Residue, then its C-alpha position, 0 to 999 in steps of 0.5 A: m500500499k505505501r508504494l502504491i501512494i507513493i506511485l500516485s504522489l508523484i503522478c499527481g503531483v503532491a505538494k509534500g515532497q514535490i521534486v524541483g525542476p523540471y516537474i515530473t509530469p504524466s506527460n514525461f514520467p515515463k522517461y523516469i521510470g527505472n532511474d530516479i536522476n537519469f533519464n531518456r536512455n531509449y533516445l541513443k538508437d543510432w548507437d544501439a544499432q551500432i553496437s548491435k552490428i558490432q555483436q552480429a559480426t556482418a561487417s567491419s562495424t565500429a561504434s564511435i564516441v565523442w567526449i566533449g568536456d574539459s579538465w575532468t573529460m581530459s584527465t585519466n580519472l573518467v574517459p579512458p577508463i571508460s574507453s578501455y572497459l568498452r573496448n574490452k567488451f565490445g572490441d578495440g576500434g583504436v585509441g581515437y583522436y588524441g590531441a597534439n596539445t598538452l591540454n589533450t591527453g586523449n586516451s594516453y593513461g596506462s599501458g599496452v596495446q589498448y593506450a598510446t603515447r605522444t611524444k614532442v620534440g623541439s619548440w611546439t607551442g600550444k594555443s587552445q580556447t581562443t576564437y577560431i581554433n576550430s580544431a576537434a578538441i579546440a586546441i593545437d600545437s604550432s612551430s615554425t622550426l624546421n625538423d620540430s617533430i611529433y610521434y605517436v605510438g599506438k596499435i593501429t591499422n590506420a590514422v588520420v593526422h588533423y591540422m589547420k591551414k594558414s597562409s603560406g603555411g609550412s610542410f610536414v612529412t608523416r612517416v610510418d615506422g620511419t618509412s613511406p614519407t608523405t610530405v603534406s602542405t598546410s598552405g591555405s585556410g580551414i581544416g585538413f586532414s592527412s589520411i595513412t592507411g593499409l597498415t598491418d594490426g600491430t604497434h607502430t610510430i605515426s611521425i610528423k616532422i616539419s619539412t618547411a617552416g614557412a609561416g609556421v605548421l599548426i598540427a591538431g592531432c591524430e586519429l589511431n584507428r584500428n579497422q574492425n569490430g569495435i569502439r572508439v573513444h575521441n577524448l576532445g577534452c580540453s582543460g580549463s575551458s567552458a562552454s562559451d569556448w566551443v561556440l567561440q569556434n567557427s561552426t563549418e571548420w569544427s563541424l568538418a572535424i567532428q564529421q571526420l570522427a563520425p560519432n554515434m554518440a556525442v557526450i558532452q561534459l561542460g559545466v564546471n569552469d562556466c560555474a567557476g566563472n559565474i557565467v549566468p545559467a541562461t548563457y551556459i544553456a544557450n552555449i550547450t544549445t549551439i554546440v549541441n545543434r553544431v553536432i547535430a548539424a555534421m551528424p544528424r543521427c548521432a545520439i547526444v548524451l548531456f553527462s552533467p558535472s557534479d559539484i564543486g567547492a569553489v565560491t560562486t555566484y550561481p551554485m552548481s545546482s542552478y546549471i544541473s536544473v537548466l540542463k535537465t530541463y533541456a534535455l527533458a524538452n528536447n529528448y537527449a539522454f541525461i546523466d546526473n552526476y550531481s545528484l549522484i555524488g551530492s554536495y562537494t562538502t559531502a563527498n569530498t569527506r568520502g574522499l572523492y575529490t582532489n581539489t575544490t574543482h576536480i574530481n580524483a580517481t575514486g570519484g572518477e570511478v563513481l562516475k564511470q559506473n554511472f555512465l556504463n550502468y546507464l549505457m549498458n541498460g538494456q544492452s547487458m545480454y547479446y547473442s552471437n557466434g551460434l547461440n552463446t550468451s554474454c551478460g555483464e562486463a568484459t566478457f568472451l563475445n569480443a574475442l570468440s571467433s568460433g565455438t557454441a553453447n557458452v554462457a558468461c555471466g558476470y565481470g571478466i568471463m572468459t574474456g580470451l576465449t577464441v574457440g571453446t564450446n559448451n563453457t559456462g562462467t558465473g561471477y568475477n573472472a570465473l574462467g577468466g583466462a578461458t582461451t581455448c577450453s570447452l565443457n568446463t562449468a564455473n560459478g563464483y568468484l575467481a572459479l577456474n580462473a587461470n583454465s585455458s585449455g582444460g576441459n570437462n571441469a567444474a568449479f562452484g564456489s570462491n576460488a574453487l579451481k582457480s589455478n588449474v590450467s589446462n587438466s581436466f575432469n576436475s570438481a570442486f564444490g566449495s570456497s577455495s577447494a582445490d585452488q592450488l590444483n594445477g597438474g592433476s586430474s579427475n579430482s572430486y573435491f566437496g567442501y570448503v578448502s577441500g583438497h585445498t593444497n593438492v597441487s598435482g594429485t590425480g583421482n582424489c575425492g574429498f567430501g567435507h569441510f577441510s577433507l584432505y587439505t594438506s593432500g599435497n601431490v599424492n593420488y587415489n585418495t578418498a576422504i568422506g567427513y569433516f576434517s577426514g585425511y586432514g593431514n595426509t600429506t604424503g599418502a596414496n591410495g587412502l580411504f577415510l571415513g568420518a569426521y577426523s578419520g585419519y587426521y593425523s596420518a600421512l601413510a599410503r594404502r591405510v583406512f581409516i573408519n572413525s569420528i573422533d579427533r585421536t590427537t595423534a597419527a599413532k592413535d589414529t592407528t590404534d585408537s580408530p574403531i577400524y583400521i586397515y593396511q592395504h597391500t598389493t600383496v594380499t599375504s602383508q594386508k591386514v585389518v584392525l579392528n580396535g575395541a571389544v567386537n560383539i557379534n549378534g550372528r553367525l560369524n562364517n569363516t572359511q576353510g583354506t586350500d588344502v595343505a600337504s605336510a611335509v617333514g620341517a616347516i609348511a606354511l598354510g594359505y591366506d584362504g581360511a583358518a582351517f585346512e586339511l593336512t594331507g600326506t604322511s609326512a612329519v611337520t615340525l614347524i608353521s610359518n607365522l606370516g599373516y598371523q600375529n599373537g592370538s591368531e588361532i589355526t585348525l588342522i584337519f588330518t586325512s592320514t597319518a600326518s604328524l606334529t613334532d613337539g618342541t623344535a627350535n623356531s627358524g626365522t618366521n618358521i615357529g615350532f609347536e608346544l603340544a599337550g604333554n610335550a609329546n609328538f601328534t600323530g594323526s589319523a583320518d578325521d583327527v583334529i587339532t587346534l593350535v593357537l599362536c602366542e608368546m610367552g616369556g619373549t618366545q613365539r610358539w604354536r600351542e596346542k588349544s585342543r585336539s578330537v581323536n576320531 
């Protein structure tokens, strides 16, 4: 009910809590739906159409932005990061316009192929913000000294040098990587453009050197472009400029520069210097109107975005809110997109205490990040999901669709998902940088922060949880469910871990299964262990082929081929063996295996033993099989010793005589062959169907087979 009242209040204009100009009325109310400070996103139609072409990859399509503004635009805090983000997401169309004047920095911050550098050699003099500069960014550099040069370095396939002509102007020579000289005369009037095309895609150096001084050479800047599907942001920010400085330019010449840049969107970010310079708000908006009209005249289908400044701390005649109010009213009246950074940031005093400003008139990097996110959230509204290249789905920032050249059924949702994937299929990534390193892998599922982050070519892996399997690069058939489970695995395959940090230190082990919180936590690089339970197999650093069942089972043991069934913390490795209810030692040789039951054993039912293979009597020592506890003793020889291998003190055997074999009392032990202590210290000569039971035990330090019972039939 409260929500209904609020909505009706907005529509009907309830006096209490009215919104201050522009007023929301039934006619303009729909423009506000979805965002309470930004509006008119639906008027970016030309931009949206161009983005669709890029995503469909129907041709070599570029979506171009010109960003007109002041030092906020020019700085490294806002437009360059936006340019980087958009080029990562949709494809890199190049750095774009990079002015020659130091007041124009282009998108030059950072390093790597997404950025560019500019170096000036000689006595260049900058000019800006005066009448009839007429360049795209209203600033130029001039020199009349022979061999003065400007060098641009960036990843490009083509470039365009912008220069201004003048009476008796000199000439300059352009070169690509020191070759292919082209001489350009600047004599005449107006603005000129010199194109450099046909370059292989890569990093190139464009040099501009004065070859004839004449009356001087005026260089405005250089476009650094890549001819491929992608985004290009022309940063036209000129430090210190107000709206009136842009209006002072010759409309014809400046419009030619805008046409050369061919924007699908023009972002206008002016107002800080107007406010600081006490320009009347009505004059300010008149100047903004002139700028917008010139852009539209040059590029009729260009989408207009009015990107408002936020507050400043300087003492001014008119508050910043006055400029925001007229800008917002103008945007609503003319159906232009509007982004309200003033309402977003709040007052300078409050925002400065939050650490968003460098000084009273400039935001810092943190403030720039806030404005960047405001712009991108607005721009990406309705564009967060695209389909291309065979039913692939991308949702979020910096996902795979830019790099993917072939492959189907990939799904990316979140930031940095499979950004380098080129040919993989059937991958699903959800969460920040999940599968972030994927390049050629298939059949992987990653859900969670950095899940399978390093996986480039491994297949059939599944990771669910923050950092799960984050280090795996090329191995396959691993599954990790739980935060940081198997997070160091980078060399093993066919492992399965379920539980928080289960399998944490396994780097290259294979065929391990851990189920439970901290299960197999320190299981190094060992293989074929299975642990089920809280902290089960926790300390198994070197043992392979182990089985741990129950909480704390085998917690301290690092022995190989052991089975622990237990659910109590036994405190030491020794007690894991002696106190666990069931302890088993496995071996490839059956005779070496043993099962230990620690504690009393109650059997409610029949205990069925087996009869082993018949044993032939022999003079001297014999060995019994491992296949039973009762044996037929065949033949007629006198047996003096029986091997104790596979037996321990307390073990019993039963011999069933088939003939007249005999047991000799009192023969001394020989190694593992143990003699008899028979009733009355007398030899026993059997006959068919006689039975004698012996127990292996130790008295006074000597182990012997002692007669327990006999049946003479």
